[in-house]
Structures are given as C-alpha cells and as structure tokens.
C-alpha positions in Angstrom: 53.9 -34.3 24.8 53.7 -37.8 26.4 55.5 -38.7 29.6 54.8 -41.0 32.6 51.3 -41.6 31.3 50.3 -38.0 31.3 49.8 -35.4 28.5 51.0 -31.8 28.6 48.9 -29.6 26.4 50.5 -27.1 24.0 48.8 -24.3 25.9 50.4 -25.5 29.2 53.7 -25.9 27.5 53.6 -22.3 26.1 52.5 -21.0 29.6 55.5 -22.8 31.1 57.9 -21.1 28.6 56.3 -17.7 29.1 56.6 -18.0 32.9 60.3 -17.2 32.4 59.2 -13.6 31.7 61.1 -13.2 28.4 58.5 -14.1 25.8 54.8 -13.7 25.1 52.5 -14.1 22.2 49.9 -11.8 20.6 47.2 -11.8 17.8 44.4 -9.7 16.5 41.7 -9.9 13.9 41.3 -7.0 11.6 37.6 -7.5 11.0 36.6 -7.3 14.7 39.8 -5.3 15.8 40.0 -7.8 18.7 43.5 -8.0 20.2 44.7 -10.8 22.3 47.8 -10.6 24.5 49.1 -13.6 26.4 50.0 -13.5 30.1 53.7 -13.5 29.1 53.1 -10.4 26.9 51.5 -8.6 29.8 54.5 -9.5 32.1 57.0 -8.2 29.5 55.1 -4.9 29.6 55.3 -4.9 33.4 51.5 -5.5 33.8 49.4 -8.1 35.5 47.5 -10.2 33.0 44.2 -8.5 32.1 45.2 -5.2 33.8 44.2 -3.3 30.7 42.3 -4.0 27.5 44.8 -5.0 24.8 45.1 -2.6 21.8 47.7 -1.4 19.3 47.3 2.2 20.2 47.9 1.4 23.9 51.0 -0.5 23.0 52.2 2.2 20.6 52.0 4.8 23.3 54.5 2.7 25.3 57.0 2.5 22.5 60.1 4.6 23.0 59.7 8.0 21.3 62.8 7.4 19.2 61.4 4.2 17.8 57.8 5.3 17.4 58.2 7.0 14.0 59.1 3.6 12.5 55.8 2.1 13.5 52.5 2.7 11.7 49.4 4.0 13.4 46.9 1.4 12.1 46.5 -2.4 12.3 46.5 -2.9 8.5 49.9 -1.3 8.0 51.2 -2.8 11.2 50.7 -6.3 10.0 53.7 -6.2 7.7 55.8 -4.2 10.1 55.5 -6.2 13.3 56.1 -9.5 11.6 59.8 -8.8 12.1 60.6 -5.7 14.0 62.7 -4.6 17.0 61.8 -1.7 19.2 62.0 -0.4 22.7 59.1 0.0 25.1 58.7 2.0 28.3 56.9 0.0 31.0 54.4 1.8 33.1 57.0 1.8 35.8 59.3 3.8 33.5 61.7 0.8 33.0 62.9 0.5 29.4 62.9 -2.9 27.6 63.9 -3.9 24.1 61.5 -6.2 22.3 61.8 -8.2 19.1 58.5 -9.2 17.4 58.2 -12.1 15.0 54.9 -13.0 13.4 52.9 -14.3 10.5 50.0 -12.9 8.5 46.7 -14.8 8.9 44.8 -15.2 5.6 41.4 -16.5 4.7 40.7 -19.2 2.0 40.9 -16.6 -0.7 44.4 -15.4 0.4 43.2 -12.1 1.9 44.9 -11.0 5.1 42.5 -11.1 7.9 44.8 -10.7 10.9 48.3 -11.3 12.3 49.7 -13.4 15.1 53.1 -14.0 16.5 55.5 -13.9 19.4 57.5 -11.2 21.1 60.9 -11.7 22.8 62.4 -9.5 25.5 66.0 -9.1 24.2 67.0 -6.3 26.6 70.1 -8.0 27.9 71.3 -9.1 24.5 70.7 -5.6 23.1 72.5 -4.0 26.1 75.5 -6.3 25.5 75.5 -5.4 21.8 75.3 -1.7 22.4 78.1 -2.0 25.0 80.2 -3.9 22.5 79.6 -1.3 19.8 80.6 1.4 22.2 83.8 -0.4 23.1 84.7 -0.8 19.4 84.1 2.9 18.8 86.3 3.8 21.8 89.1 1.5 20.6 89.0 2.9 17.1 89.1 6.5 18.5 92.2 5.6 20.6 93.8 4.0 17.5 93.0 6.9 15.2 94.3 9.5 17.7 97.3 7.8 19.2 97.9 4.4 17.4 96.8 2.6 20.6 95.7 -1.0 20.0 93.5 -2.7 22.6 92.4 -6.3 22.4 90.6 -8.9 24.5 91.1 -12.5 23.8 89.7 -15.8 25.1 93.0 -17.6 24.4 96.4 -17.0 23.0 97.0 -17.0 20.1 93.5 -15.6 19.5 91.1 -16.7 16.8 90.4 -13.1 15.8 92.9 -10.1 15.8 91.7 -6.5 16.4 91.1 -4.6 13.2 93.4 -1.8 14.5 96.4 -4.3 14.5 95.5 -5.5 11.0 95.3 -1.9 9.8 98.6 -1.0 11.4 100.5 -4.0 9.9 98.5 -4.5 6.6 98.0 -8.2 7.5 94.9 -10.2 7.2 93.5 -12.2 10.1 94.4 -15.4 8.1 98.0 -14.3 8.0 98.1 -13.9 11.7 96.3 -17.1 12.3 99.1 -18.9 10.4 101.8 -17.1 12.5 100.9 -14.6 15.2 104.5 -13.3 15.1 104.0 -12.0 11.6 103.3 -8.5 13.0 106.9 -8.0 14.1 110.1 -7.5 12.1 111.4 -10.7 10.5 114.6 -10.8 12.5 112.6 -10.7 15.8 109.9 -13.2 14.9 111.6 -16.4 16.2 112.5 -14.8 19.5 109.1 -13.1 20.0 107.2 -16.2 19.0 109.0 -18.3 21.6 109.1 -15.6 24.3 105.4 -14.8 24.0 104.4 -18.4 24.3 106.7 -18.8 27.3 105.3 -15.8 29.1 101.7 -16.7 28.4 102.2 -20.2 29.8 103.4 -18.6 33.1 100.0 -16.9 33.4 101.4 -13.6 34.9 101.2 -10.0 33.6 104.1 -9.0 31.5 105.3 -6.4 29.0 107.7 -6.2 26.1 108.6 -3.8 23.3 108.7 -5.5 19.9 109.3 -3.7 16.7 106.2 -3.9 14.5 106.5 -4.3 10.7 104.1 -1.6 9.6 102.0 -1.7 6.5 104.1 1.2 5.0 107.2 -1.0 5.1 108.8 0.7 8.1 109.4 -0.7 11.6 108.2 1.0 14.8 108.6 0.0 18.4 105.4 -0.6 20.4 105.2 -1.4 24.1 102.8 -4.2 24.7 101.3 -5.0 28.1 99.4 -8.3 28.5 97.4 -9.1 31.6 95.6 -12.5 32.4 91.9 -12.3 33.1 90.9 -14.8 35.8 87.6 -16.4 36.6 86.3 -16.6 40.2 88.4 -19.8 40.8 91.6 -18.1 39.7 91.8 -19.9 36.4 93.0 -17.8 33.5 90.1 -17.5 31.1 91.6 -15.0 28.7 94.0 -12.1 28.2 93.7 -8.3 27.9 96.3 -6.5 25.9 97.3 -2.9 25.3 99.8 -1.9 22.7 101.1 1.7 22.5 103.9 3.4 20.5 107.1 3.3 22.5 108.6 6.7 23.4 111.8 7.8 21.7 113.8 7.0 24.8 112.5 3.5 24.8 112.7 2.7 21.1 115.1 -0.2 20.8 117.5 0.0 17.9 116.5 -2.6 15.3 119.1 -2.3 12.5 122.2 -4.4 12.1 124.3 -1.2 12.4 122.9 -0.6 15.9 123.2 -4.2 17.0 126.6 -5.3 15.7 128.8 -3.1 17.9 127.2 -4.7 21.0 127.6 -8.3 19.9 130.2 -9.9 22.2 132.0 -13.2 22.7 129.0 -14.9 24.5 126.7 -14.0 21.6 129.1 -15.5 19.1 129.4 -18.7 21.1 125.6 -19.0 21.5 125.0 -18.4 17.8 127.6 -21.1 16.8 126.0 -23.6 19.2 122.6 -22.9 17.9 123.9 -23.9 14.5 125.7 -27.0 15.9 128.9 -25.8 14.4 132.4 -26.3 15.6 135.0 -23.6 15.6 136.4 -25.1 12.4 132.9 -24.9 10.8 132.7 -21.2 11.6 136.2 -20.5 10.5 135.5 -22.1 7.1 132.2 -20.2 6.7 133.9 -16.8 7.6 137.2 -17.3 5.8 139.2 -17.1 9.0 141.3 -19.5 11.0 140.2 -21.5 14.0 142.7 -19.6 16.1 141.0 -16.3 15.3 137.6 -17.7 16.1 138.9 -19.0 19.4 140.3 -15.5 20.3 136.9 -13.8 19.3 135.0 -16.2 21.5 137.3 -16.1 24.5 135.7 -14.9 27.7 138.4 -12.2 28.0 138.0 -11.0 24.5 138.3 -7.2 24.4 135.0 -5.2 24.1 136.8 -2.6 21.9 139.0 -4.7 19.5 141.5 -3.2 17.1 140.7 -2.7 13.5 141.9 -6.2 12.5 139.9 -8.0 15.2 136.9 -5.8 14.4 137.1 -6.8 10.7 137.3 -10.5 11.8 134.4 -10.1 14.1 132.3 -8.6 11.3 133.1 -11.5 9.0 132.0 -13.9 11.7 128.7 -12.1 12.3 128.0 -12.0 8.6 128.7 -15.8 8.3 126.4 -16.5 11.2 123.6 -14.3 9.7 124.0 -16.1 6.3 123.5 -19.4 8.1 120.2 -18.2 9.6 121.2 -16.5 12.9 119.6 -13.2 13.9 120.7 -10.8 16.6 118.1 -8.4 18.0 118.1 -5.9 20.8 115.4 -6.4 23.3 114.2 -4.8 26.6 116.9 -3.5 28.8 119.5 -3.4 26.0 120.1 -7.2 26.1 120.7 -9.0 22.8 118.6 -12.0 21.7 120.3 -14.6 19.6 117.9 -16.8 17.5 118.0 -19.2 14.6 115.5 -18.7 11.8 114.6 -21.9 10.2 
C-alpha cells in the first residue's frame, strides 16, 4: 500500500486488522506438524501471544464439549473440516466465544495436500444476536399456536415484511400485504382502517384499535391491536412494536349489515351522501323515493325508532348508498364509520 511516500507491508496491515481482536490467522504443515498461530489468534483465545505452544490438540481441548464431536482428532482429517467450520471455544478464563474458521488446503506441485492455512473470525456477537432472534421467533410462534397472539416489530409502517403468524392467520402472502396492508381486515373495513392507521402512525403515539380480520377460513374475527412507537435516544421514532390478540366476546364489534343497519342514523346518511357528492335528488332517484322523504330521513330531529314505513324507506336509502360504494362499519366504542370504497 502506497501513501505519503511510505509503504505499509502486508504483514503490518494484517497486524493492524488483527489488533481489533476479532480475527486471527493460522497454518500448519502436515510433514513437520508445525503449527503457527498469529497474535490475533492468541488474543481470540484469551492468551498472550506465545503463551503456549500452538497445536491442534491444545485447541481441540478448548472447543465447547457440545461442538467437539464434530471435529476430528488428527490434522489430516481436520484439513477438510476447518476450511469452513463454526464452533465455540472456552477461553482459559472460562469465557465462551463463537469462532468461524475459513481456510484453504496447501498443495505441493503434484497436487498432494501438505498443509492448511486460513483465518478465524470471532463471531460471538453475531451468533448471540442470531440465537436471540431464533428464541424470539420460537416464543412468538408458541404464543400464536396457543392463543392466536401475533407479535411484530417493524422498522417502518407499513413494514417490508409481515410476521408469518399474521400470514398464517389470514392466508395472505407477504406480497399481498405489501400491495395493501389493509388486506388483512374485512373488505368493508379496509378503507377506514387504511386511513385511520396511517393517521395514527403519523401522530407517533401509542394507540389501539379492534379491526375484524378476514381469516384464511373465510370467517371474520375481531382482534385488538396495540401499536407502540419505539424511539431512539433523541426521541425520534425508529420503529413500531405491535401486539394483536383476539378480542374478548364482550369487545367483539358486530360486523354484519344486520348489526350495523339499526344504528345508522340521519348524520350517517348525510355523511354518506356527501362522500358520493350526491344531492338529495340524486339519492332519491337511486333509492326510488322522493326528495321529501330523503329530507325527513336526514333531518337532525329524525326519530331514532321510525315507524314501519320510515324504516322501509331508510332501508332503501342504505341499500342505494351501499350499491354506490358506501360502507358502514362499527368501530371502537360503538361508533359507526362511514367510508367510500373506490
């Protein structure tokens, strides 16, 4: 390496890399059985360079007992094994480290193997993170299998990858949810949930809601979802944690038209008509009624328990609005959401 008129040798460069304490190199010759460990390799094992005479049996004795059966007892067999192998070692201090060995066979001019040389990396931190992640996945799956609880952690919303438990619950592929994250709820709730979720996420505050999921078996089931922002040390939202659990019977919102229709009142009819951009005359024509009837149904003082004739008229208006793309859905607290499905 050339720089500022000086040359840094490859040995010095390797020493600089190994000084970080996470890598070392090794080699040995089968004919002389001579082993060579770099200073970095000694450091990984928790030893001062030259503290002991390098040797395979010495190293093998430090390999974790659970990993030792996978390693051979002689150099010749070891040559093929340690060219690409991951194992744990116990330092003389008792500390456990996870190492990954990568190497190449050394051959003579006739192609015969005469030794092996390579590098070793300390991947303890990466291995610990991987094991922790695997444990989290097993716990999440156990919660799902036992109680249909879905946990997810996401860097952004909508996420790039949805938890396998949610996909199993709804029968949707990750690609389906990437196209529209609201696909996991019933069709009549999607427009509202899509807009409401986006609004709440933008606020960056914890919130909960109880959507009705469209299950893979074709049925709908209410789930209570709690979403909490995860903040970095500066207070910036860097992700979200979400927990979704089946709603109890007392909290399950009705989701059929039969349950919703009796609660649709004059304000909902006016809101629905305005979403369509219709006048009273438009709605009268679509429902087969007169403008005067529409006016009475939308009046602020319209009775909440109309007579049979008024009830039939209200039903005709609701049907006309639904046919035009309006949906009515019960949400938290018994309120009714009115949305237009494009």
